[in-house]
C-alpha positions in Angstrom: -10.9 -18.1 3.0 -13.0 -18.0 6.1 -12.7 -14.4 7.4 -14.7 -11.3 7.9 -15.0 -9.1 4.8 -12.5 -6.4 6.1 -10.1 -9.1 7.2 -10.3 -10.8 3.8 -9.3 -7.6 2.0 -6.5 -7.0 4.6 -5.2 -10.5 4.1 -5.1 -10.0 0.3 -3.0 -6.8 0.6 -0.7 -8.4 3.2 -0.4 -11.5 0.9 0.7 -9.3 -2.0 3.3 -7.6 0.2 4.5 -11.0 1.5 4.7 -12.3 -2.0 6.9 -9.4 -3.2 9.1 -9.7 -0.2 9.5 -13.4 -0.5 10.5 -13.2 -4.2 12.9 -10.3 -3.6 11.1 -7.7 -5.7 11.2 -4.2 -4.3 8.0 -2.1 -4.2 6.8 1.2 -2.8 3.2 2.1 -1.7 2.8 5.7 -3.0 0.0 7.0 -0.7 -3.0 6.1 1.4 -1.1 3.6 3.5 -2.0 5.0 6.9 -4.5 2.4 7.7 -3.0 -0.6 5.9 -3.7 -3.4 5.9 -6.9 -3.2 8.0 -8.3 0.0 6.3 -8.1 0.4 2.6 -9.9 3.6 1.5 -9.3 3.4 -2.3 -7.2 1.6 -4.9 -3.7 0.7 -3.7 -1.0 2.6 -5.8 2.2 0.6 -5.8 5.4 1.0 -7.8 7.4 -2.1 -8.7 10.5 -2.9 -10.8 9.9 -2.7 -14.5 10.8 -6.4 -15.1 7.7 -7.4 -13.2 5.3 -5.8 -15.7 3.4 -6.8 -17.7 3.6 -10.6 -17.4 5.9 -11.7 -14.5 3.7 -10.3 -11.7 0.5 -12.0 -13.0 2.4 -15.3 -13.1 3.5 -14.8 -9.5 -0.1 -14.1 -8.4 -1.3 -17.1 -10.3 1.3 -19.4 -8.6 0.3 -17.9 -5.2 -3.4 -18.7 -6.1 -2.4 -22.4 -6.3 -1.4 -22.2 -2.6 -4.6 -20.5 -1.4 -3.9 -16.9 -2.4 -6.4 -14.5 -4.1 -7.5 -14.8 -7.7 -6.7 -12.2 -10.4 -10.1 -11.4 -11.9 -9.4 -8.2 -13.7 -6.4 -6.8 -15.5 -6.3 -3.6 -17.5 -3.4 -1.5 -18.7 -4.3 2.2 -18.3 -0.8 3.6 -19.1 2.1 2.2 -21.0 3.8 1.3 -17.7 0.7 1.0 -15.4 -1.5 -2.1 -14.9 -4.6 -2.1 -12.8 -5.3 -5.5 -11.1 -8.4 -6.6 -9.2 -7.9 -9.5 -6.8 -10.8 -11.6 -5.4 -11.1 -13.7 -2.3 -14.0 -16.0 -1.3 -15.6 -15.5 2.1 -17.6 -18.4 3.4 -21.4 -17.9 2.9 -20.9 -14.4 1.6 -20.1 -12.5 -1.6 -16.5 -12.4 -2.8 -14.3 -9.5 -1.6 -12.1 -7.5 -3.9 -8.9 -5.6 -3.7 -7.8 -3.2 -6.5 -4.0 -2.6 -6.9 -2.6 -0.2 -9.4 1.0 -1.5 -10.2 3.3 0.7 -12.2 7.0 0.9 -13.0 7.0 4.7 -12.9 4.5 7.6 -12.6 3.4 9.1 -15.9 0.2 10.8 -17.1 -1.2 12.7 -20.0 2.0 12.9 -22.1 4.6 13.5 -19.3 6.7 11.2 -17.2 7.0 12.6 -13.7 8.7 10.0 -11.5 10.9 7.1 -12.6 10.6 3.7 -11.0 14.3 3.4 -10.1 14.3 6.7 -8.3 11.1 5.9 -6.3 12.4 2.5 -5.3 15.9 3.9 -4.4 14.4 6.6 -2.1 11.8 4.4 -0.4 11.8 3.9 3.4 10.3 1.3 5.8 7.0 2.0 7.6 5.6 -0.9 9.7 5.4 -3.8 7.3 5.4 -1.6 4.1 7.8 0.4 2.0 6.7 3.9 1.4 8.1 7.1 -0.2 9.8 9.8 1.9 7.4 12.7 2.8 8.7 15.1 0.0 8.3 12.4 -2.7 4.8 11.5 -1.5 3.9 15.2 -1.5 5.2 15.7 -5.0 3.4 12.6 -6.3 0.1 13.5 -4.6 0.2 17.1 -5.8 1.0 16.1 -9.4 -1.7 13.5 -9.4 -4.4 15.7 -8.0 -3.7 18.7 -10.1 -3.2 16.5 -13.2 -6.6 14.9 -12.7 -8.2 18.3 -12.0 -9.8 17.0 -8.7 -8.7 18.4 -5.4 -10.6 17.8 -2.2 -10.3 18.7 1.5 -8.8 15.3 2.3 -6.1 15.9 -0.3 -5.3 19.4 1.1 -5.0 18.1 4.6 -2.6 15.3 3.6 -0.4 17.6 1.5 -0.1 20.1 4.4 0.9 17.3 6.7 3.6 16.1 4.4 4.9 19.6 3.8 5.4 20.1 7.6 7.5 17.0 7.7 10.0 18.3 5.0 9.4 21.8 3.8 12.6 22.1 1.8 12.1 18.8 0.1 8.5 19.6 -0.8 9.8 23.0 -2.2 12.2 21.1 -4.5 9.3 18.9 -5.8 7.2 21.9 -6.6 10.2 23.5 -8.5 10.6 20.3 -10.6 7.1 20.6 -12.2 5.8 24.2 -12.1 7.2 27.5 -13.5 8.2 30.3 -11.2 4.8 32.0 -11.4 3.0 29.1 -9.8 5.6 28.1 -7.3 5.0 30.8 -4.7 1.2 30.2 -4.9 1.7 26.4 -4.2 4.3 27.0 -1.5 2.0 29.5 0.3 -0.9 27.1 0.2 1.2 24.2 1.6 2.9 26.2 4.3 -0.3 27.9 5.4 -2.6 25.0 5.0 -5.1 27.0 3.0 -5.6 25.4 -0.5 -8.6 27.5 -1.5 -6.6 29.5 -4.1 -5.3 26.2 -5.6 -8.8 24.9 -6.0 -9.8 28.1 -7.8 -6.8 28.0 -10.2 -6.7 24.2 -11.0 -7.2 24.6 -14.8 -4.2 26.9 -15.0 -2.0 24.8 -12.7 -3.0 21.7 -14.7 -2.1 23.3 -18.0 1.3 24.4 -16.8 2.0 21.0 -15.2 1.2 19.0 -18.4 3.1 21.3 -20.8 6.5 19.8 -21.7 9.4 21.7 -20.2 12.4 22.8 -22.2 14.6 20.1 -20.6 12.0 17.4 -21.3 11.5 18.6 -24.9 9.3 17.2 -27.6 11.4 14.1 -28.0 10.3 12.7 -24.7 6.7 13.6 -25.4 7.0 11.7 -28.7 8.5 8.7 -27.0 5.6 8.7 -24.5 3.0 8.6 -27.3 5.0 6.0 -29.2 4.1 3.6 -26.4 0.7 5.1 -25.6 -0.9 4.7 -29.1 -0.4 0.9 -29.4 -1.7 0.5 -25.8 -4.9 2.4 -26.7 -5.2 0.2 -29.9 -5.0 -2.9 -27.8 -7.6 -1.6 -25.4 -10.0 -1.1 -28.3 -9.3 -4.5 -29.8 -9.5 -6.4 -26.5 -11.7 -4.3 -24.1 -11.7 -5.1 -20.4 -15.4 -4.5 -19.9 -18.1 -7.1 -19.8 -21.4 -7.0 -21.7 -24.1 -9.1 -20.1 -27.6 -9.6 -21.6 -30.5 -11.1 -19.7 -33.1 -12.8 -21.9 -36.5 -14.0 -20.8 -40.2 -13.3 -20.9 -41.9 -10.6 -18.7 -41.9 -11.6 -15.0 -38.9 -13.9 -15.2 -36.9 -11.7 -12.8 -34.5 -10.0 -15.2 -34.5 -6.7 -13.4 -33.8 -8.3 -10.0 -30.9 -10.3 -11.4 -29.5 -7.3 -13.2 -29.4 -5.2 -10.0 -27.8 -8.1 -8.1 -25.1 -8.7 -10.8 -24.2 -5.0 -11.0 -24.0 -4.7 -7.2 -21.8 -7.8 -6.8 -19.4 -7.2 -9.6 -19.1 -3.4 -9.5 -15.7 -3.6 -7.7 -14.2 -5.5 -10.6 -14.8 -2.8 -13.2 -14.2 0.9 -13.4 -17.8 1.7 -14.3 -21.2 0.1 -14.2 -24.1 0.7 -16.6 -27.5 -0.8 -17.4 -29.7 -0.7 -20.5 -32.9 -2.1 -21.9 -33.2 -4.0 -25.2 -31.0 -1.9 -27.6 -28.2 0.6 -27.5 -30.9 3.3 -28.2 -28.7 5.2 -30.6 -31.4 7.8 -31.2 -32.3 8.3 -27.6 -36.0 7.3 -28.1 -36.3 5.5 -24.8 -35.0 8.5 -22.9 -37.4 10.8 -24.9 -40.3 8.5 -23.9 -39.3 8.6 -20.3 -39.9 4.8 -20.1 -38.2 1.7 -21.2 -41.2 -0.4 -22.0 -44.8 -1.2 -21.5 -46.5 -3.2 -18.7 -48.7 -5.2 -21.2 -46.8 -5.6 -24.5 -48.8 -8.5 -25.8 -52.0 -6.5 -25.5 -50.8 -3.9 -28.0 -52.1 -4.0 -31.6 -49.7 -5.5 -34.1 -47.9 -3.1 -36.4 -48.8 -2.8 -40.1 -46.4 -4.4 -42.6 -44.8 -1.1 -43.5 -44.4 -0.1 -39.9 -42.9 -3.5 -39.1 -40.4 -3.1 -42.0 -39.5 0.4 -40.8 -39.0 -1.0 -37.3 -36.7 -3.7 -38.6 -34.5 -1.1 -40.4 -34.4 0.9 -37.2 -33.3 -2.2 -35.2 -30.6 -2.9 -37.9 -29.2 0.6 -37.4 -29.5 0.6 -33.6 -27.9 -2.9 -33.1 -25.1 -2.4 -35.6 -24.0 1.2 -35.5 -25.3 1.7 -32.0 -23.1 -1.1 -30.7 -19.9 0.5 -32.0 -21.0 4.0 -31.0 -22.2 3.3 -27.5 -21.5 -0.2 -26.2 -18.0 -0.8 -27.5 -16.6 2.4 -26.2 -18.1 1.7 -22.8 -16.4 -1.8 -22.8 -13.1 -0.2 -23.7 -13.4 2.0 -20.6 -13.8 -1.2 -18.5 -17.5 -0.9 -17.9 -19.8 -3.7 -16.7 -22.9 -3.3 -18.9 -26.0 -5.3 -18.0 -28.9 -5.2 -20.4 -32.5 -6.3 -19.7 -33.5 -7.8 -23.0 -31.6 -7.6 -26.4 -32.3 -8.4 -30.0 -32.1 -12.1 -29.3 -35.3 -11.7 -27.3 -37.0 -12.0 -30.6 -36.3 -15.7 -30.3 -37.3 -15.9 -26.6 -40.6 -14.0 -27.1 -41.3 -13.8 -30.9 -45.0 -12.8 -30.4 -43.9 -9.6 -28.6 
């Protein structure tokens, strides 16, 4: 694909929309669509029909790849009905460009289901080349998402106030769906007046009330949620979506330079990026020393036999227990870990 970086990303998003339209699958972009497709400020949140997930949509993307479309380079399931895809497109003589799309068949989080997919798709409306929710639904979705996550910034406040002005009565109904009477007037006053300061101060309380199951929902629905959620988490642990890269080589081989380049280039593919030196450092000895190595390791005096044996036992602990305590959980959270040296360096530089 020969395009500028911003155009490459725009073409990927437009291609996904065209693919869904061409195959007759309804979709709805939930928020952030104001600059689409030229400006994409964050992940694209998109609701699709349940039959597309988990396997049919990746097959469609793969078939589109055969005709010049983007490649699917990351796929993780972060909710029972939500799948996070990262698409990549090659740009001539430049690094690949990435687009992250969060496809889901409803909106649920932290034990509660808030919006069903059929309802969102039935109420969608056309905006330019995209299908989007009506203002009240977008208001409710954004408010639930921000308070549920416990993060609420000025940009979120401005957008919520804009949406409220477009449909005050509809937004009121969305607030009444999810919060008890004591919270409703506070939320409505903030939306109508455009001053969300009180909401930011009381986020923990609003979040607790939001995530508590209502009488209508009951514990049965909560149990059904976790019935699907526990197997998903088990699959994430057994098949983590992170990547663990180890760079081996003697001093001066350029490992640090390559590590920085790999982390920079591949950061968009993963949720998090981390780096390490040699071992998991289960006991935090490297951090306590304030350094990760020495500039002249071969000039140091060899350890005595007992000290060498003790070091071997420490390594056994660090590289076995430390892997499961530190590295594996990071990989489950879709982290790119790049280590400068590892235990296998004993084969690369045995004298050291």
